[in-house]
C-alpha positions in Angstrom: -81.7 5.6 39.4 -78.1 6.9 40.2 -76.4 5.0 37.3 -79.6 6.9 35.0 -78.7 10.0 36.1 -75.2 9.3 35.9 -75.9 8.4 32.5 -78.0 12.0 31.7 -75.1 14.0 33.1 -72.4 12.3 31.0 -75.2 12.5 27.6 -75.9 16.6 28.6 -71.7 17.4 29.3 -71.1 15.9 25.3 -74.1 17.7 23.8 -73.2 20.7 24.2 -70.0 20.1 21.9 -71.6 17.9 19.8 -74.1 20.3 18.1 -71.5 23.3 18.4 -69.2 20.4 16.2 -72.6 20.5 13.9 -73.5 23.9 13.7 -69.4 24.8 12.2 -69.6 22.1 10.4 -72.7 22.5 8.0 -71.9 26.5 8.6 -68.2 25.5 6.9 -70.2 23.5 3.6 -72.2 26.5 3.6 -69.6 29.2 3.5 -67.6 26.9 0.9 -70.6 26.7 -1.3 -71.2 30.3 -1.6 -67.6 30.9 -1.6 -67.2 28.8 -5.0 -70.7 29.9 -6.5 -69.2 33.8 -5.7 -66.2 32.7 -7.9 -67.6 31.5 -10.8 -68.7 34.1 -14.0 -71.1 33.6 -16.5 -72.4 30.0 -14.9 -75.3 28.7 -16.0 -78.8 28.8 -14.8 -78.6 26.2 -11.6 -81.7 24.0 -10.1 -83.5 24.8 -6.3 -81.6 22.5 -3.9 -81.1 21.6 0.0 -78.2 23.4 2.2 -74.8 21.4 2.1 -76.0 18.5 0.0 -77.8 19.9 -2.9 -80.0 17.9 -5.4 -77.9 15.5 -4.0 -81.4 13.2 -2.9 -82.8 13.9 -6.2 -80.2 12.3 -7.8 -80.2 9.6 -6.2 -83.7 8.6 -6.8 -83.8 8.7 -10.4 -80.5 10.5 -11.5 -81.3 10.3 -15.7 -85.0 11.1 -15.1 -84.8 14.1 -13.4 -81.9 15.2 -14.9 -83.7 14.8 -18.7 -87.0 16.7 -16.8 -84.8 19.8 -15.4 -83.3 20.0 -19.1 -87.2 20.1 -20.7 -87.1 22.7 -17.9 -84.0 24.9 -17.8 -82.3 23.5 -21.3 -79.3 21.9 -22.7 -77.4 23.0 -20.5 -77.7 24.0 -16.5 -76.3 23.9 -12.9 -77.1 21.4 -10.1 -75.2 21.9 -6.6 -74.0 18.5 -5.7 -73.0 18.6 -1.5 -69.7 20.7 -2.1 -69.9 21.3 -5.9 -71.8 23.1 -8.5 -72.0 20.8 -11.7 -72.3 21.7 -15.2 -74.9 19.0 -17.0 -74.6 19.0 -20.8 -77.6 17.4 -22.2 -77.9 16.7 -25.5 -75.0 16.2 -28.2 -74.9 20.0 -29.6 -73.4 21.3 -25.9 -71.5 18.1 -25.1 -69.5 18.9 -29.2 -69.2 22.2 -28.4 -67.6 21.7 -24.8 -65.4 18.9 -26.1 -64.5 19.0 -29.1 -64.0 23.0 -29.1 -63.2 24.2 -26.3 -61.4 20.5 -25.1 -58.9 22.3 -23.4 -61.4 24.1 -21.2 -62.9 20.0 -20.3 -60.1 17.7 -20.6 -59.1 18.2 -17.2 -59.6 15.3 -14.9 -61.0 14.9 -11.1 -58.5 14.8 -8.3 -61.6 14.8 -5.2 -63.1 12.3 -3.3 -63.2 8.3 -4.7 -61.0 8.8 -7.5 -58.6 10.3 -5.4 -57.6 7.8 -2.9 -58.5 5.4 -5.5 -55.0 6.8 -7.2 -52.9 6.6 -4.4 -50.9 3.9 -5.4 -49.9 6.4 -8.2 -48.7 9.5 -6.7 -45.1 10.4 -6.8 -44.7 12.1 -3.9 -41.0 13.6 -4.9 -42.8 15.3 -8.2 -46.2 15.6 -6.5 -47.5 14.8 -9.6 -49.9 11.5 -10.5 -48.6 9.2 -13.3 -49.2 5.9 -16.2 -52.2 6.6 -18.3 -54.9 6.2 -15.5 -53.9 8.6 -13.1 -52.0 11.8 -14.9 -53.9 14.6 -16.5 -53.0 17.2 -19.2 -49.5 17.0 -20.7 -47.9 13.9 -19.4 -51.6 12.4 -20.0 -51.7 13.2 -24.2 -48.7 12.4 -24.2 -49.0 8.4 -22.8 -52.0 8.6 -24.6 -50.5 9.5 -27.8 -47.7 6.3 -27.3 -50.1 3.8 -25.9 -52.1 4.5 -28.6 -49.8 3.7 -31.0 -47.8 0.9 -29.3 -50.8 -1.2 -28.9 -52.0 -1.1 -31.7 -48.5 -2.5 -33.1 -48.8 -5.2 -30.8 -52.7 -6.1 -32.6 -55.1 -4.1 -31.1 -58.1 -3.1 -33.3 -56.7 -5.7 -35.8 -57.2 -8.9 -37.5 -53.9 -10.6 -35.9 -55.3 -9.8 -32.2 -57.5 -12.9 -32.8 -55.2 -15.4 -31.9 -55.4 -13.8 -28.6 -58.8 -13.7 -28.0 -59.1 -17.1 -29.4 -56.3 -18.7 -27.3 -58.1 -17.7 -24.3 -61.5 -18.1 -25.0 -59.7 -21.8 -25.2 -59.0 -21.9 -22.1 -62.4 -20.1 -20.8 -64.2 -23.2 -22.4 -61.9 -25.6 -20.1 -62.7 -24.2 -16.8 -66.3 -24.0 -17.6 -66.6 -27.7 -19.3 -64.5 -28.4 -16.1 -67.5 -27.8 -13.7 -69.5 -30.4 -15.3 -72.8 -29.1 -15.5 -72.7 -28.0 -12.0 -74.0 -24.2 -11.6 -71.3 -22.1 -11.0 -70.1 -18.0 -10.5 -68.5 -17.0 -13.9 -68.0 -13.5 -13.2 -64.6 -14.2 -12.2 -63.6 -16.4 -14.8 -64.8 -13.3 -17.4 -63.0 -11.0 -15.6 -60.0 -13.4 -15.6 -60.4 -13.7 -19.9 -60.4 -10.7 -20.6 -58.0 -9.4 -18.1 -55.5 -11.6 -20.0 -56.1 -10.6 -22.9 -55.2 -7.6 -22.2 -52.1 -9.0 -20.4 -50.8 -10.9 -23.6 -51.0 -6.8 -25.1 -48.8 -5.0 -22.1 -47.3 -7.8 -20.5 -46.3 -10.0 -23.1 -48.4 -13.2 -22.6 -51.1 -14.7 -20.8 -51.3 -15.8 -16.9 -52.6 -19.8 -15.4 -56.1 -18.8 -14.2 -54.8 -19.7 -10.4 -51.3 -18.1 -10.8 -50.7 -15.8 -7.2 -50.6 -12.8 -8.2 -52.6 -12.8 -11.6 -55.0 -14.1 -9.8 -54.1 -11.0 -6.5 -54.1 -8.4 -9.2 -58.1 -9.2 -10.5 -58.9 -9.4 -6.9 -57.6 -6.3 -6.0 -58.9 -4.7 -9.2 -62.0 -5.7 -8.5 -62.1 -4.7 -5.0 -61.1 -1.1 -6.3 -64.4 -0.9 -8.7 -67.1 -2.3 -6.2 -66.6 0.4 -3.9 -65.7 3.0 -6.1 -69.6 2.4 -7.2 -70.6 3.3 -3.7 -68.4 5.9 -2.3 -70.3 8.5 -4.7 -71.6 10.5 -2.2 -67.5 11.3 -0.9 -66.8 13.1 -3.8 -69.7 15.9 -3.7 -69.3 15.6 -0.1 -65.6 15.2 1.1 -66.7 15.1 4.8 -68.4 12.1 4.8 -65.1 10.2 4.4 -65.2 10.6 8.3 -67.7 8.5 8.7 -67.5 4.8 9.9 -69.1 2.9 6.7 -67.2 5.3 4.3 -64.0 5.9 6.1 -64.1 1.8 6.0 -64.3 2.4 1.8 -61.7 5.0 1.5 -59.1 2.6 3.7 -59.7 -0.4 1.3 -59.8 2.3 -2.0 -56.2 3.6 -0.4 -54.8 -0.4 -0.1 -56.0 -1.5 -3.1 -55.0 1.2 -4.7 -51.1 0.3 -3.6 -51.4 -3.0 -4.2 -52.0 -2.7 -7.5 -49.0 -0.2 -7.8 -47.0 -2.6 -6.0 -48.3 -6.2 -8.1 -47.4 -3.5 -11.6 -43.8 -2.1 -10.1 -42.9 -6.4 -9.5 -43.8 -6.1 -12.9 -42.4 -3.7 -14.6 -38.6 -4.4 -12.7 -38.9 -7.8 -14.0 -38.4 -6.6 -17.5 -36.3 -4.4 -17.2 -34.1 -7.5 -15.8 -34.6 -9.4 -18.7 -34.8 -5.9 -21.1 -33.3 -6.4 -24.6 -33.7 -3.3 -26.5 -33.1 -5.3 -30.3 -36.4 -7.6 -29.3 -38.7 -5.1 -27.7 -41.7 -7.8 -26.7 -44.6 -5.9 -25.4 -46.1 -2.6 -24.2 -43.3 -2.9 -20.7 -39.7 -3.0 -23.1 -41.6 -0.7 -25.8 -41.9 2.1 -22.7 -38.5 0.8 -21.0 -37.2 1.6 -24.5 -39.1 4.7 -24.7 -37.3 6.0 -21.4 -33.5 4.5 -22.4 -34.2 6.7 -26.4 -35.3 10.0 -24.0 -32.0 9.5 -21.6 -29.6 9.7 -24.2 -31.1 12.2 -27.0 -31.3 15.8 -25.2 -33.7 16.5 -27.9 -35.9 13.8 -27.3 -36.3 14.4 -23.9 -36.9 17.4 -24.3 -40.6 16.6 -25.8 
């Protein structure tokens, strides 16, 4: 009885601080939502949602049907409160075209919240306080990288008949692995991922990798784990405070770790290219990028652009 009484007393001691913490968190979330809504002008009509979480529960059941039904009621442009964020939904081609084609400068930004922020942590330069690379940068840097990347990859055969030889080479390697299984059932997904990754590597890194190459296996495993965790980390995007809960806290930790692993592997690859760099004979995307950087350093006019 004494032990039970002690446990009850102990729980009673923590009940008040716990309740106070919950009240503060809810009040802060409501204040944040109200502040964000008050800051916006000319916002579209929005759906009524629950306090703090908004319409997240409705979207979790069947998002396509739910948003389609709401579009029938509110029109092609309407708002949805998802956790802390007020999200504008464009539900037809006309609205999407007007937003992204006629007002592309306004709508071409990249999200830097929730799981996305953690998934690109390995591509953050703390000296400049900027994200780097085609997948993580935004604004002028992203436009410059996108233009350069598309132009360079087309020169190496992307979207052309010449890339067929690279694909055929990978198909042969893929079929050899399948035949080696002797008709036994096996999980084909890792081999498919490796094959697609190898075609990309042949354009960007100068050649394909053996499926058993340790660094190649680590890179594919890190990418697979990163995308897998992003699939289940959706709630963090709209309710960032959920990242402190045990299940999601582990996912955030893995997202950061995998992002850094990918960055470290790519940095080793780049360092190897720097060591063997021949400006007169660029063999792949990385070589052309290194040549572009050196040209910018030697040409002030090029560097200013």
